[in-house]
N, C-alpha and C positions, 0 to 999 in steps of 0.2 A: 504494500500500500504506500510505500515511500514516494512513488512518483505519480500518484493519482492527481495531484494538483497540477503538475505540468501537463499531463495528458488532457485533463479537462480544460485547461487554458487553451491548448492548441486546438482542441476540437470545438471550442465554443465561440469561435471568432467569426465564422461565416453564417451567423445566426439568421440572417434575414434575406429574403429572396431577391432583393434588387442586386443584380450583378454590378460590380464596381463600387458598391458602398454598403455600409451596414449601419444600424441605428446607434445613436449615441445615448448614453445613459447608464444607469446602474440597475442591475436585476439581481434578485435574490430568491432563494427557495431551498427545497429539500429534495433529497434523492436517496436511493438505496443501491447497494452493490451486493453481488453474490458470486460464489465460486462453485465449480463442479463438486468440490469436497463437501459442500453444505455450509461453509463459512458464509456469513452475511453480516451486513451492518447498514447503518444509515449515515448520512452526512448532510451538512448544510453548505451552500455555495453562494458566493457573491461574484458577479461578473460586471466589470466596469469597462465601457467602450468609450474612448476619447480619441477622435480622429481615426487613425488606423492603428492605434495602440490598444491593446487589450490587457486587462489586469484580472486575474482570477484568484480568489481565496477559497480554499476548501478546508472545512473543519470536519474531521472524521469522528469527533466526539469522544475520542480517547486520549486527548492531549496532543494529537498530531494535527498541526495546521500547516497547510502548504500554500505559499503565495508565489505566483509566477506572472511574467509579462511576456508579450509577444507582439509582433508586427504582422499585419495582414496585407498582402499585395494582390489585388484583383486585376485581371485583364478585362478587356472590353466585352468578352463573351461569357463572363460569370465564373471562369476558372480562377483559382487563386493558389498562392503559396504562402506558407507561414514561416516566419523566421523568429529566432529567439536569441537573446543575449547580445552582448556588446559586438560580437563578430557577425551578427545577423546570420547565424547558422541556420540553414534550411532544415525544417523538421516535419513539415506536412504539406500535402497538396490536396486540393478538393475542387468542388464545383457546386453551383447552385442552380436549381430549377425555379419554378414559380413560387413555391412555399417551402421547399425542401432544400437542404444542403447536405452534402456527404463529404467526408474527408478521411484520409488515412495517412499514416506515416510510421517511421521507425527511428530508433536511436539505439545506442549501445545498451539501454535498459530494456528494450523490447519493442513491440509493435502495437498499433492501435487502429481502430476505425470507429466512425461515428456518423449517425444520421441525425439531423436537426430539423425540427419543424418550427416555424414561427407563425402563430395564428392568434388573432384577437389579443395582441400585445403580450402574449405569453411565449416562452421558449420551452420546447420539449426536446430532450436529448435521450438517445438510446445508443449505446456503444459497448465496445469491449476492448480490453487491453490484454496482451500476453506479455507479462513482465518476466525477465530472466530469473529474478530472485523470488518471485511469488507464484507465477503461473497465470492461468486464465481468470480474468475478472470481467463480469458484465455489470453495467450500471445503467440507471435510468433516473432522470430528474425532471423537474418542472420549475421554471424561474419566472417571476413576475417583476414588474417595475418596483424598485425599492420605495418604501413609503418614507416620507420626510418626517424626521423626528424633531 
């Protein structure tokens, strides 16, 4: 579960169907994960989109909190690449349709894929990760615009 924050950040960036752009703002919500072994858990997530920069915070509820940032680069046809870190290391590629986006990528920690739906100002994500040190994990969550406090 060490890298769940990074993968959710990478996969949460092409959230909305307009090719070449994505919505600005902060979204938050809850999700769950499970493994073929029967292990499972819940998490809370915050996603903040500013320009083409994406910030994600994932709290696994067991003291593990993961924060990550990334940069999304769309082309004119709705395909995109995601980069991460100071060196803008490429970490994922994807594409968007009318209300769905799909992405996949890999790193030294493992591989991932995710499908995202944006509907009625909500974000729905379903994906999986196969991490070298953990194995296969599937996750699903729903995010809504953050309420002002």
